[in-house]
Every structure is written in C-alpha cells, then in structure tokens.
C-alpha positions in Angstrom: -31.7 -34.7 28.5 -30.3 -30.9 28.2 -31.7 -30.1 31.8 -30.8 -33.6 33.4 -27.3 -32.8 31.7 -27.3 -29.6 33.8 -29.0 -30.6 36.9 -25.7 -33.4 36.9 -23.6 -30.4 36.3 -24.8 -28.6 39.2 -24.8 -31.7 41.5 -21.4 -32.6 40.6 -20.0 -29.2 41.2 -22.0 -28.7 44.7 -20.9 -31.9 45.7 -16.9 -31.5 45.1 -17.2 -28.3 47.1 -19.0 -29.3 49.9 -16.5 -32.1 50.3 -13.8 -29.4 50.5 -15.7 -27.0 53.4 -15.9 -30.1 55.5 -11.6 -30.8 55.0 -11.4 -27.6 56.0 -13.6 -27.4 58.9 -12.3 -30.9 60.4 -9.5 -29.7 63.4 -7.3 -32.8 65.3 -8.5 -32.9 68.7 -5.9 -32.5 71.5 -4.7 -35.9 73.4 -6.0 -36.1 77.3 -3.2 -36.0 79.8 -3.5 -39.0 82.6 -1.6 -38.0 86.0 -1.2 -41.2 88.8 -0.9 -39.9 92.5 0.2 -42.8 95.1 -1.7 -42.8 98.8 1.2 -43.3 101.7 -1.2 -46.4 102.8 0.2 -48.2 99.5 3.1 -47.2 99.2 5.6 -50.6 98.7 8.4 -49.1 101.0 6.3 -48.6 104.0 7.4 -50.7 107.0 5.1 -53.1 108.5 5.4 -52.3 112.2 5.3 -48.4 112.3 2.8 -47.0 113.9 0.0 -45.1 111.9 0.9 -41.6 111.7 -1.3 -39.0 113.8 -3.8 -37.4 112.4 -3.1 -33.7 111.0 -4.5 -31.0 112.5 -7.2 -29.3 111.4 -6.4 -27.0 108.4 -7.4 -23.3 108.7 -10.0 -22.0 106.8 -9.1 -21.1 103.0 -11.5 -19.6 100.7 -12.2 -21.9 97.9 -9.7 -21.0 94.9 -10.7 -18.7 92.3 -10.8 -20.3 88.7 -8.5 -18.1 86.4 -10.9 -16.1 84.0 -10.9 -17.5 80.6 -8.7 -15.8 78.1 -10.6 -13.7 75.3 -11.4 -15.5 72.0 -8.5 -15.0 69.6 -9.4 -13.8 66.1 -8.0 -16.3 63.0 -5.3 -14.5 61.4 -5.9 -12.8 58.0 -3.9 -14.1 55.2 -1.8 -11.4 54.1 -2.2 -10.1 50.3 1.0 -10.6 48.1 1.1 -9.2 44.9 3.6 -10.5 42.6 4.3 -9.8 38.3 6.3 -11.4 36.1 6.9 -10.5 32.0 4.6 -13.0 29.8 3.0 -14.0 33.2 1.2 -11.0 33.8 -0.4 -9.8 37.6 -0.7 -11.9 40.2 -2.6 -11.3 43.8 -2.5 -14.1 46.4 -4.0 -14.8 50.1 -2.5 -17.8 50.9 -4.6 -21.1 50.3 -7.5 -18.9 50.5 -7.3 -17.4 47.0 -5.3 -16.3 43.9 -5.9 -14.4 40.9 -3.3 -13.9 38.0 -4.5 -11.6 35.1 -2.5 -11.3 31.4 -3.1 -10.4 28.3 -1.9 -11.7 24.7 -1.8 -9.9 21.4 -0.9 -11.2 18.0 0.1 -8.8 15.4 -0.2 -10.2 11.2 1.1 -9.2 8.3 -0.4 -11.0 5.4 0.6 -11.7 1.6 -1.7 -13.9 -0.5 -0.9 -15.0 -3.9 -3.8 -16.7 -5.2 -3.8 -17.2 -9.1 -3.7 -13.9 -10.5 -5.0 -12.1 -7.3 -2.7 -10.9 -4.8 -3.9 -9.7 -1.5 -2.3 -7.9 1.6 -3.4 -7.1 5.1 -2.2 -6.0 8.6 -4.4 -7.1 11.4 -4.7 -7.5 15.2 -5.1 -11.0 14.5 -6.3 -11.8 18.2 -6.5 -9.9 21.6 -6.7 -11.7 24.8 -7.3 -11.8 28.4 -6.8 -14.8 31.0 -8.0 -14.9 34.5 -6.9 -17.7 36.4 -6.4 -18.9 40.3 -7.7 -20.9 42.9 -10.7 -19.7 45.5 -11.7 -21.7 48.7 -8.5 -24.2 48.5 -5.9 -24.5 45.9 -7.4 -27.7 44.3 -10.6 -25.5 43.3 -9.2 -23.9 40.6 -10.9 -21.5 37.8 -10.3 -20.0 34.3 -11.7 -17.2 32.3 -10.7 -16.0 28.5 -11.9 -13.2 26.8 -11.0 -13.2 23.2 -11.2 -9.5 21.7 -10.0 -9.8 18.6 -12.1 -9.3 15.3 -11.0 -12.6 14.1 -12.3 -14.1 17.7 -16.3 -13.7 17.2 -18.2 -16.3 15.3 -21.0 -14.8 12.8 -23.8 -13.6 14.8 -22.4 -14.1 17.9 -21.3 -11.3 20.1 -20.1 -13.3 23.2 -16.1 -12.5 23.7 -16.5 -15.8 26.0 -13.4 -18.5 24.6 -13.2 -20.3 28.4 -14.8 -20.2 31.3 -14.5 -23.4 34.0 -14.1 -24.3 37.3 -12.0 -27.4 38.3 -12.1 -29.8 41.2 -8.4 -31.2 41.6 -9.0 -33.2 45.6 -8.1 -36.4 43.7 -5.3 -37.2 42.1 -7.2 -40.3 39.9 -10.4 -38.0 39.4 -10.6 -34.3 38.3 -13.6 -32.4 37.5 -13.5 -29.7 35.0 -16.7 -27.7 34.6 -17.4 -25.2 32.3 -17.0 -24.2 28.3 -13.0 -25.2 27.3 -11.5 -27.0 24.7 -12.9 -30.5 24.2 -10.0 -32.6 24.9 -10.2 -35.0 21.5 -7.0 -34.6 19.6 -3.2 -33.3 20.5 -2.8 -30.4 17.4 -6.3 -28.7 18.2 -5.8 -28.7 22.3 -2.2 -27.6 22.0 -1.9 -24.3 24.1 -2.4 -21.0 21.2 0.2 -18.9 22.5 2.8 -22.3 22.3 2.0 -23.2 18.7 5.2 -23.6 16.9 3.7 -22.2 13.7 1.7 -19.2 12.7 -1.7 -20.8 12.9 -3.4 -24.1 13.0 -3.4 -26.2 9.6 -6.4 -26.5 7.7 -7.0 -30.1 8.6 -7.2 -29.5 12.1 -9.9 -26.4 11.6 -12.1 -28.6 9.4 -12.2 -32.3 11.5 -11.4 -31.4 14.8 -13.8 -30.6 17.8 -13.5 -26.9 19.1 -14.6 -25.3 22.6 -18.1 -26.6 23.7 -19.9 -26.2 27.3 -19.8 -29.4 30.0 -18.1 -31.7 32.1 -15.1 -33.7 32.0 -13.7 -36.2 34.3 -9.8 -36.5 34.2 -6.5 -37.3 35.2 -3.3 -36.0 34.0 -1.4 -38.6 36.6 -3.3 -41.3 36.3 -2.6 -44.2 38.9 0.6 -41.8 39.7 3.2 -42.7 37.0 4.5 -39.4 36.7 2.6 -38.2 34.4 3.1 -41.8 32.1 -0.5 -42.1 31.8 -3.6 -40.0 31.2 -7.4 -40.2 30.8 -10.1 -37.6 29.6 -13.9 -38.4 29.9 -16.4 -35.7 28.6 -20.1 -35.1 28.3 -21.0 -31.5 26.4 -23.7 -29.8 24.9 -22.8 -30.6 21.2 -23.3 -26.9 20.0 -20.0 -25.5 20.5 -19.0 -22.1 22.1 -21.5 -19.3 23.7 -24.4 -21.0 22.0 -28.0 -19.7 23.7 -30.9 -20.8 24.4 -32.2 -24.6 23.6 -31.1 -26.4 20.3 -34.6 -28.2 18.9 -34.5 -31.9 18.6 -30.6 -32.1 19.6 -28.8 -34.3 21.3 -25.3 -34.6 23.4 -21.4 -34.7 22.6 -19.5 -37.3 24.5 -15.9 -37.5 24.1 -13.2 -40.2 25.3 -9.4 -39.7 25.4 -6.2 -41.7 26.6 -2.6 -40.8 26.3 0.6 -42.7 27.5 4.0 -41.0 27.9 6.6 -44.2 28.1 9.5 -42.1 29.2 7.6 -40.3 31.7 5.6 -37.3 31.8 6.5 -34.1 30.0 5.1 -31.3 28.3 3.1 -32.0 25.3 0.6 -29.1 25.4 3.7 -27.1 23.8 4.8 -26.9 20.5 8.5 -27.5 20.0 11.6 -28.5 22.0 12.7 -24.8 23.0 14.1 -26.4 26.2 16.3 -29.1 24.5 15.3 -32.1 26.0 18.4 -34.0 27.4 16.8 -37.5 26.6 13.9 -38.5 24.4 10.0 -37.5 25.8 7.1 -39.1 23.7 3.5 -38.8 23.9 1.0 -41.1 22.2 -3.0 -40.5 22.1 -6.2 -41.5 21.0 -9.7 -39.8 20.8 -13.1 -40.6 20.4 -16.3 -38.7 20.0 -20.0 -39.3 19.2 -22.1 -36.0 18.2 -25.6 -36.9 18.9 -28.1 -35.0 16.3 -25.8 -32.3 15.8 -26.9 -28.8 14.2 -23.4 -27.9 12.9 -21.9 -29.0 9.7 -18.4 -29.1 11.5 -20.1 -31.0 14.6 -19.0 -28.1 16.9 -18.4 -24.8 14.3 -19.8 -24.0 11.2 -23.3 -22.3 10.8 -26.1 -24.0 11.9 -28.5 -25.8 9.8 -32.2 -24.7 9.4 -33.3 -28.0 9.9 -30.7 -30.9 9.4 -29.5 -32.9 12.0 -26.6 -35.4 11.6 -24.8 -37.9 14.2 -21.0 -37.4 13.5 -18.4 -40.3 14.7 -15.1 -38.7 15.3 -11.7 -40.1 15.5 -7.8 -39.0 16.0 -4.7 -40.5 16.9 -1.7 -38.3 17.8 2.0 -38.6 18.6 4.4 -36.0 20.2 8.2 -36.5 20.0 11.0 -34.1 21.6 14.7 -34.4 22.1 17.4 -32.3 22.0 16.1 -29.5 20.2 14.2 -31.6 17.5 10.6 -31.8 17.5 7.7 -33.9 15.7 4.2 -33.6 15.6 1.8 -36.0 13.7 -2.0 -36.3 13.6 -4.5 -38.3 12.0 -8.1 -37.3 12.3 -11.1 -38.6 11.0 -15.2 -37.5 11.1 -18.3 -39.4 9.2 -22.0 -38.8 9.9 -23.8 -42.0 10.6 -26.8 -40.7 9.5 -26.6 -40.1 6.2 -24.9 -37.4 3.5 -27.7 -35.1 3.5 -31.2 -34.3 4.4 -33.8 -33.2 2.3 -36.9 -30.3 2.9 -39.8 -29.5 0.5 -41.5 -25.9 1.2 -45.2 -25.2 0.5 -44.2 -24.0 -3.0 -42.6 -27.5 -3.9 -39.0 -26.1 -3.4 -36.5 -28.7 -2.7 -34.1 -27.6 0.1 -30.9 -30.1 0.6 -28.7 -29.5 3.5 -25.3 -31.8 3.7 -23.3 -33.4 6.4 -19.4 -33.3 6.2 -17.4 -36.4 6.2 -14.0 -36.7 5.6 -10.3 -37.1 7.3 -6.5 -35.8 6.9 -3.6 -35.9 8.7 -0.6 -33.8 9.2 3.0 -34.2 10.1 5.1 -31.1 11.6 9.3 -31.0 12.4 11.0 -28.6 14.4 14.5 -27.5 14.7 16.1 -25.4 17.3 19.5 -24.0 15.7 19.7 -22.1 18.6 18.4 -21.4 21.8 16.6 -18.3 20.4 16.1 -19.8 16.6 13.9 -22.6 15.3 12.8 -23.7 11.8 10.0 -25.7 10.9 8.1 -27.3 8.3 4.9 -28.9 8.0 2.6 -31.4 5.2 -1.0 -32.0 5.8 -3.8 -33.3 3.8 -7.5 -33.3 3.6 -10.2 -36.0 2.2 -13.2 -35.6 1.4 -15.5 -38.8 1.6 -17.5 -39.2 -2.1 -21.1 -38.5 -1.7 -21.0 -35.7 1.3 -20.9 -32.2 1.3 -19.6 -31.0 -2.6 -18.4 -28.1 -1.0 -15.9 -30.0 1.0 -15.1 -32.0 -2.1 -14.3 -29.0 -3.8 -11.9 -27.7 -1.2 -10.0 -30.9 -0.4 -9.6 -31.6 -4.6 -8.7 -27.8 -5.2 -6.8 -27.5 -1.8 -6.2 -30.6 -0.2 -2.2 -30.8 -0.1 -0.7 -28.4 1.8 3.0 -27.3 2.2 4.4 -25.1 5.0 7.7 -23.8 6.2 8.6 -21.2 8.7 11.2 -19.6 11.5 10.9 -18.3 14.8 12.7 -16.0 16.8 12.2 -16.6 20.4 12.8 -13.6 22.9 11.4 -14.9 25.8 10.5 -18.2 24.7 6.4 -18.8 23.8 5.7 -15.4 25.8 7.2 -12.9 23.4 8.1 -14.5 20.0 8.5 -13.2 16.0 7.3 -15.8 13.8 7.7 -15.8 9.7 6.1 -18.5 7.3 5.2 -19.4 3.8 2.3 -21.7 2.9 1.0 -23.2 -0.5 -2.4 -25.0 -0.7 -3.0 -27.2 -4.1 -4.8 -29.9 -5.4 -4.0 -32.6 -7.7 -1.1 -30.2 -9.2 1.2 -28.7 -7.3 2.2 -25.8 -9.6 -1.5 -24.4 -9.3 -2.6 -22.7 -6.3 -2.4 -20.4 -3.4 0.8 -19.1 -1.4 0.7 -17.3 1.5 3.3 -15.5 3.3 2.8 -13.9 6.8 5.1 -12.4 9.4 3.6 -12.3 12.9 4.5 -11.0 16.6 3.0 -12.9 19.5 3.4 -11.3 22.9 2.1 -12.2 26.4 2.5 -9.7 29.2 
C-alpha cells in the first residue's frame, strides 16, 4: 500500500507540471488577411457600348523580383532579475513568472520560571531557530516551501533531520489545488495556525496531546471553493501516518486519511493568525470541522510519540473549532477527540514468559482563548483548557489528565512590528481537581522574524 501511495504522488505531480508546460507553449496564431481585386471587365460602371481597350504593348523584360531576406531570429527576452528586502519578510529574488525565491529567518528566545510543588526551575534558551525558503518555479501557480528547524527543542528523539516543511503546491485550479510533501496535516485550527502568528507563548497541552502533527502525504484543497470570496474551503488528505521525518518503511502499518471543511459566513479573512491586530471593522467568523483515521499507527499520539515496539492501533480523530475577530477582540475555541478503535492495549510474551503491554491513548479535550487589543501595539489574553482521558486507556495519560488536566493561562503581548517582532509574557497554571495543587510557569519571550 505504501508503494502504491508513493506512485500516486509522483503521478499527480507529473500530470500537473505537464499541463502547465503545455499551457505555456500554446501561443495564439495571427489571423490571415483577405484582399479583393476587381477586373476591369466586371466593373459595374463600365459603359456597354464602349469599344474594348487596345491591347497593351508588351512590357520590357524585367528580372524577377528578389524576395527580401528573412529577418534574423529574435532571441527570447531574458526576464530581468529583481532583488527586494523587507523587515520581517526576508530577502526575495524574482525573475517574473519563471521563478521567485524568498528566504527569511525566525528566532525565539525564552526565559522560564517553573514552580511545581516545592521544586523551582529556571532557564534561558533559544527555543527555536527557523529558516524558510518559499517561492514559485516555472509558473506563478507552481509554489514550493522548505522550512528548516535548527533549535535544540525542534528535533525529535533519535531523529537528526531538521526538515519541518518541504512541499510543492499546484494552484492552477481554484477548486482543486494539490500539495505534495511534508507539512501540517490540515485537521484542526489550533494546531495549524502559523507558528510565528501565535497570540500565546506556546500551544496548549490539549493541542500537543490530541491533534495531528506534520506528516508526509498529498492534499487536495481549495481555500476559495466555488469562488465565494473565501467563504468556503475544504481539504482532503492521504498521509503516511508516521509523522515527520520518518525514514524507511514501517512494518505492518497503514495510512492516515483526513478531511476538513471551513465556513466563513461573513466572507474570507485571515483565520490562520491569532489575535485581531488589524481591529477588524466588521465581524469575522470561521467555523471548521475535521476528521481523521490513522490505520495501524505505530505511535502513541497517532503521528507523534516514541514508536511502539510491536503494537499497532487504529485511531479515529474528530475536531471542531471556531475563530471570531472584531474591533480588536478575538476568540479561538476548539474541541478535539481521539479514540483507539482497536482496543486499549496489546500484549506480547517473550521466550522467558515475560509479558509486555503497550497502550493506546484515547481521550478528548477543549480550549477557549480570548484576546483584547488595548492599543495598536499592546494586547492582553487569557485561556482555559481541559484534557480528559478515557477510562482504561494508557495509565500515563490517565495520570496526566487527573493531576494536570486543567489549565488556566494569561498573558500580554507587545507588538513592535506585528507578529513579525513581538515581546510576550505569560503565566500558566496546570492542576487537577484541586486548584491550589499544581504547577505554575512564568515565561518571557522574544519572537523575531527577519
């Protein structure tokens, strides 16, 4: 099945690029001009009794006309190269419709104070360092993107690859775009919001536990389906189901299938960015729903987590989300559900009679996040979240939900150049049934794009 999936991706890419090449080669032909001559014998105004004209004298012998020499072929004009730069958006090299490339960098520096019971931890770190290379090639509708993550926190255990995103996107048809490569699985809104455009210092525990992360696959999509000004969008995807940067084949594993629909009843807007920095003059609303099915996943969180040694689980995923913006006020709300449809655990007995058990992780959670722009450069926000583990699932997840399943956070942002250059501070408290027992975390962060 994995081999057939790879062949499908290659065929889609080849067919789309071929159609673009044919479109470029097709040139309109010049229209032929018609000329009409009248013989003197058929002139309508010639008198009937007029004697015929005398025969003309024979003309002197003249050499045949010499055809003019064909003009030398004109070489096609070479597109001019333009180089531009913009603070926060990097350096761009452009050659018209043939090619463009933009490179930009992002840096995140974070100081953290954590108080958990009687233990106090502090730290200052480069939380992430990213490089983005984006643009188009051959045609403006053939887009590409490559993101490298270079911070120590960006690497998965045992995986040295710095690739976060690497994709090719074909946008010829408004109703049917194709994206192939590694990127965020389009499942829920809270996970796929662009990382530099987060209103908060970091994503929630509910999102990290229950949603789908980056994976390798193909997505058929439209962000303006039926040409309604962005009011309707859809995404249909098939992925490897193993997460990002997995090398080699995973024995006895299946694929991940996803679908997502979003409706914006007041028209399209940027719901891929948190907060309402633009202080929208009219209400903006986006409502989305997502579904996923990961067949025989070998990872505890479906696409993330340390791979199982022998267990395989079928995971079903559901998500519903809402984004609202108006006059500097923003709301993000989401509910996420994940369930193993193939049992809570798998056991294996070795030659010595030792029984090893590997658990699936089933649960659900929700979050609600509100922000208010008090000044064009200053914002405050607050968030509530809760994670719930289903009874009988992984005991580690049950303990996490019981002891730290509730979360309350608040923070403030100073926007020096919008989301491209900002200073963020927040406080968060995670706890179980008793609000007074839990962990407190205070963070101060600089997020800068160059």
